[in-house]
N, C-alpha and C positions, 0 to 999 in steps of 0.2 A: 651499551649500557647509558655511556653519558650522553649520548645522543637523547636517550628516554628519559633521563634526568632532568635534561635541557629542557624538552618539550614539555615536562610536567610542570617544572618552576618557572618557566619562563612564560611574559604574555604572549595572550594568543597572537599577537601582531608582531612578535619578534623574529628580525628576520633569518635567515638559514644563515649558518656559519660553516663554511667550508663544506665537509660532507657531510654534516648533520642538517637535518630538517630544521626549519623553522618553525615556530607555532601554528596551530592549527588553522587559524584564520590567514595568518600571511601563506600557507600552503594554497588555501581556497583561492586566494586573490592569485597567486602565481599559476595557477591550473588553470584558472579562467584565461589567463592574459595567454599562457601558452596553446589553450584548448585542448588540455589534457583531461580524459573523464576521469570521473571520480568513481568510488569504488562498485556502482551501479553501474557505471557504463555512461554517464549522462556528462555531456559538455556544458558546462554554465557559463553563459555570457558575463563579461564583467560588470555589467550595470547590475546584475541580479546578485552577483559574487558580494560585490560591493556594499548591498541592500544586506545580504545576509550576515556579512561579517560586522560590517559597522553600526547599522540600525537593529539589526537581529529581525529582521521580516523576511520570514522566509517563504519565498516564491517558487512554485514548481510548475513548469508549463504543463498543459494537459494535452496526451497524443489520443485523439478521439478516437481511432480503430482500435488504438487498445483498452479504452474504455469501454467501447460499445463490447469485446472480446470478454472481457470482468463481467460485465451486465449477463451476458448471454450464459456464462458459466455459473455467476448466482442463481439464472433462473432454471438452469438445470439441476444444480443442487437444491432448490427447492421445491422442483417437482420430483426428484429422486424421494426426498425426503417423506412426500405425500404418497405416494406410493407405498413407499414402508409402511407408514400408518394405515394406509387402507390394509393391506396384508395382515397388518395386525388384528384390524376388525373380523378378519373372518377365521378366529381363532374359536375353536370350539367352546369355550367359556364364555365368550360374548353372546348377549342376548338379541335376537333378532332385531329388536326396536331399538336398541342402542347401535347396531350395525346399520341400519337404515340412518338415524340421525346422526352419526360419524359420516357416511358416506357422503351425506347431503351436504355435512359443513367443510370436509375436506374436498368435495365437488366445486362448491363457493370458493374455497380459498385456493383451486387449481384456475379458477376463471380470473379472478383477481389477480395472480400472478401472471397469466397469459396475457393481460390487458395492459399489465406496467409496459413503461418506454424504457 
């Protein structure tokens, strides 16, 4: 309880005292120095941690493989959404003209999505 109050009241660069953690920025810097991962399992380099805590610049390195995987998942979600829209067009209450126009528009959207990089 005392440690929590200390972290709330002390400046963010306040150092650790005994078993109590230091301020949030202090902890980011010491984690970078000792190469400890943050809550998401990322290890920040010291210059990046210093820019974050002292200058307020948030720099996040990009993992190209992970970024590509997210793009593929996003495309899959969009295509699944288009599929469900097409299925809705084949309900009995949708006119043939509206169905043809809807399918045509959705097909164009699907082609655009597949061409995206």
